[in-house]
N, C-alpha and C positions, 0 to 999 in steps of 0.2 A: 788696610779700611781696619773701622774700629771692630772688639773681638765679640761683640752682637750684633745685627737684626732686630730690631724691636721699630724698628719706626725706618720710614723712605728715610729723613732727619738726621736719621746718625751716618748718613752719608754726606759726602758730597755730592757735589753736581757731577764732576769729576768723573767720580767713582762708580755715582749710578753708567752714569754712561760707559764706560767701560762695562760692567755686570753684564749691556746688553748686549755688547760688542762680540763680548764670550759666550752668552746665547745664542746671540744668531749663529753662530761658527759652530756650537758646540749640535746643534743640530742640523749646518748642512753636513757633519762629520760624521749623524750619527749611522747614514747609511752606510759606513767602515766597518760596524760593529768593534769585536775586541779589538779593532788594529784601528779604531781614533784614537787621535794625540790623547783625549786622555783618558783612556776608558782601565787605566790603573791608576790614575792621578792620589788616587784616596785609598791605594793597597795596602791591606794590614791594620786602617781606623775602623771605628767603631764609629754610629749614628743613634742615639736611643732618639724614640717615637714615643711621644707621651700630649696625649690625645686626650680630653677633659670632654669636648663634644665631639657630639661623627661627622666622619667626612669619608666623601666620592674622591671629589675628584686632590685636593689636597694629600690627606694618605700614600690614596694611589699615586700619584705624580711622585712625589718625595720618596717614597720607597722605588719607582724605578729608579730617579734617579741616582740614589746613592747607591744601587746596582751597579749603575751602569758609571759609576764612575770606583768601580773598584772596590769598593766601602761591603760592611754588611750592620744591617738596623737591628736597632734592639728592641723590641716591642713592651716596653712601660704601662704596667697595668692604670687602665683612668680611674681608678679607687684613689692612684695615689696623689693624686693632683689637687684632694678639697681639702689635705693638709690635717683630714685624722684618725689618721691610722700613726700617720709620725707626721712631723714639721715640713709642711714644701722647703724648707728652704735645709733640710738633711737631705732630703732628696737629692737635693740639684749638689748637696760634698759627698754623697756618696756616688753620684755619676760622675761628677769631674775625676773621678780614681779610676772609673771603666772607663771612658764614651771620647771622644773626641767633640764631640755636640751633640743637642736635647735637642729636634725640631716639636714645639710648644704648640697647643693649639689650645683654646682655655677659653672663661669666663671672663675671664678679670685679667687685666693687661696688667693690675699688681704683681700679680700670679711672676710672672713672664721677667720682671724687672727687676723680682728679689729675687728669684733665681741667680739673675747675672750678674745681681750685688754680691753676693754670698760666694760664688763659685768662680775666684779668676782665674781656671785653668780651662776653665768650660766654655767656647760656644753656643750662645742659646740662641736660638732660631726667634722668630713670633711668626705662626702659621696662623696665626688669626685669637685676637682679641674682639673683646667690646669696643676696645678704644678705635683700636687700630688693623690695618689690613694688607701687610705694607707686603710679601711673597707675592699675593692679587696685583698689585700695585705693580710692581715692574714686569707680570707676567702682559699687562697693558697695556704697559709701554710698547714693550717688544712688541706686542702682535700689529700694533699703530702703525708702528717703524716698520716695518715689512713688508705691510701693507701700502703706503705711503713711500715709501722710502727715503723716506727724513720727516721732525715733525714740524720744521720749520714753517711757520705760515701757519699751522691749522691751529683751532679750536675745538674744545671737548667739552658738551657741556651735560652732567650728571641729572636726573629727573628721580626724586623720590629725595630718603629718608636721610637727612644728614647722617648716617653711622659711620660705622669703623671701614669699612671703601671708599664711602665719597674724602674719608678725611684722607688715610694714606694716597687717592687720588689729588690729592689738591696738594699735598708737601709732594709729589714725583711732578704734578705739570707744573710748580713753581720752580723746578730746580732744574725742572731741564727746557723751562721757557716757551711754555703753551698755555695762551689764558685758559680761564679752566669757569664755567657755568654752572651752574647749582640753583633749581628749582624746587624749591619745599616748603610747606603746607607752614605758618605757624605755628611754633612749638616744637617742630620738629628739621630747625639748621644745622645745623654745623658750628660747629662749639665754638664760643667766641677765640678766646685761644687757640684754634685751629686753624681761623680765618685769619688771625695776628702769625702765629708764626708763617699761613703760606704766605704770605704777603710780606715779611720779612725775612724770606728768605729766597722771594720771586728774580728773574734775572732774563736778564734777555728779550724780554717786551712780554713775561708771563703772568696776569692778571685775574684777579681772582672777584669775579660780577656776583651776587647773590642776586637768585628774585624770585617770587611768589607766583607768577606767570608763567607754567611749564613753555606755551610757544613762543613767548620773548625770549625764553632763557636757552632755545633751540632754533631761534632765528638764526640761520647761516655760515653755525656752523660748520665741525668737518665728520662730527664724529657725537652718536646720541648714546648715554651710558645707561642703565638703570637696576637699581635690584629687588630684592624681595622688601617691602611693606612691614611687616614683622620678621623681627629675626629669632633665631633661636632662646628661649628664657624670654622673651614680649609677649608669651601667649595671652597672658593677662591682657593685655593690651589691643591685642585684636580687634574686636569690635569700635574701639575709637579708631581704630587707623586705617581700617575700610572707612571710614569717616570722611575720613582728615585727608585721605590719599585718591579721593573714589577721580578727582578728575589729573590725578597725574599718573594716571595710564601711557607709556608708548604704545602708540597704537595707528594702523594708520594715518585719521588725520592727524594726528601733531606731529608725521613723517612727513605730512603735505607743507607742514611749515619751513621744511628744511630743505635745500638742494637734493636732486632726483641723485646723487650719486654718495648718498651722506650714509655713513657705519653705524652701526647695530652693536653696542655691546652690555653683554650681562653675565656675572661672576657664576650663575647656576647655588644652589640648583631653582628653576626660575616657578614662578604659581603662574601659567598660562590663564590667562581671562582676567589675570588680577592687574599685576606691574606691567607688564607685559602680551601683546596677544599671539597664538599662535601665526598670523596671518607675517606679525614681524620680525618675531624671532626665527622663523622658519624662510623667509627670505633671501630674497638673495644678495641684502646686502647687510646681512647676519654673519658677522665675522669670534659671537660666542662660543664655536668651536675651535676657531682655533684660539682662543686664547686658552682654554680649558689643554688646549695642545701646547701652548707653549706655555704651562706652567712646569713641565716638566725639564725644559730646556732651561731657566731663566731658572729654575731653582739647582740642577745643576751647578752652576755659576754662581749662584751665591754661596753653593757646599764649596766647590773649587778656594775660589775667594776666601773664603773663613777661614777651613781648615787645611788648606791644599801650604802644601808648601812651595815657597819661592820655584 
């Protein structure tokens, strides 16, 4: 694997498949506790956590993942991420001398990129930036693969903002051969470079299609994914976004355009009654809570592959 995990596109298709295989095995072995084969995989190692943005699922599951691999976490205060006390590059140069990896959640993707660039001995993991959310995409692909047994022949639709989550899903589905539909209002589509990259690396029948009508995007797919309309840092845009996304709600009417067994995904936190209704997120087709659980297992696979010994 590459030194860092800043984007799904840092991996080959084979590496993504390997991470998913490892994550599924780790999930099965978790019942063994300290007798699990990987319980001491990172013994004696340290992983720093630098979270500029608030987090429930990502922080909790990464902390558990680190502990269950036998390593220790170092909590770096969030103010060190803004670069005012000292340059973020200097923070990375210090961490490189103390820890094996740093998990970073930030508002600006260039921050994780700059940390990775100046610290060749430090593994940098992008736990969310404004541009990408690769760790989430891995957990999502694990969830779908676990539910279906295989991704072959399946199709996924994303309804909502062409944001960081949609970007990483576009990358992951392209590498894994999954056709991906994205429905967004004008002005909130996936960035052109994301579309180009996804189409460039697409393999095994993967196809990225863009829609303006959500009902068209979800027709015939095997799973429907959504996310909040207004992310952290976009609060000033909230009123305009509510108006733009009003018809992009994942509700019973939209799901009626799908097959009865179509799965529903959301990366959380959800704004219930906006991008998704209670009826859908709490319904029998929702795998939202499994997604949240599978972060822990997929994060363990990332940590072992990046920082573990062969």
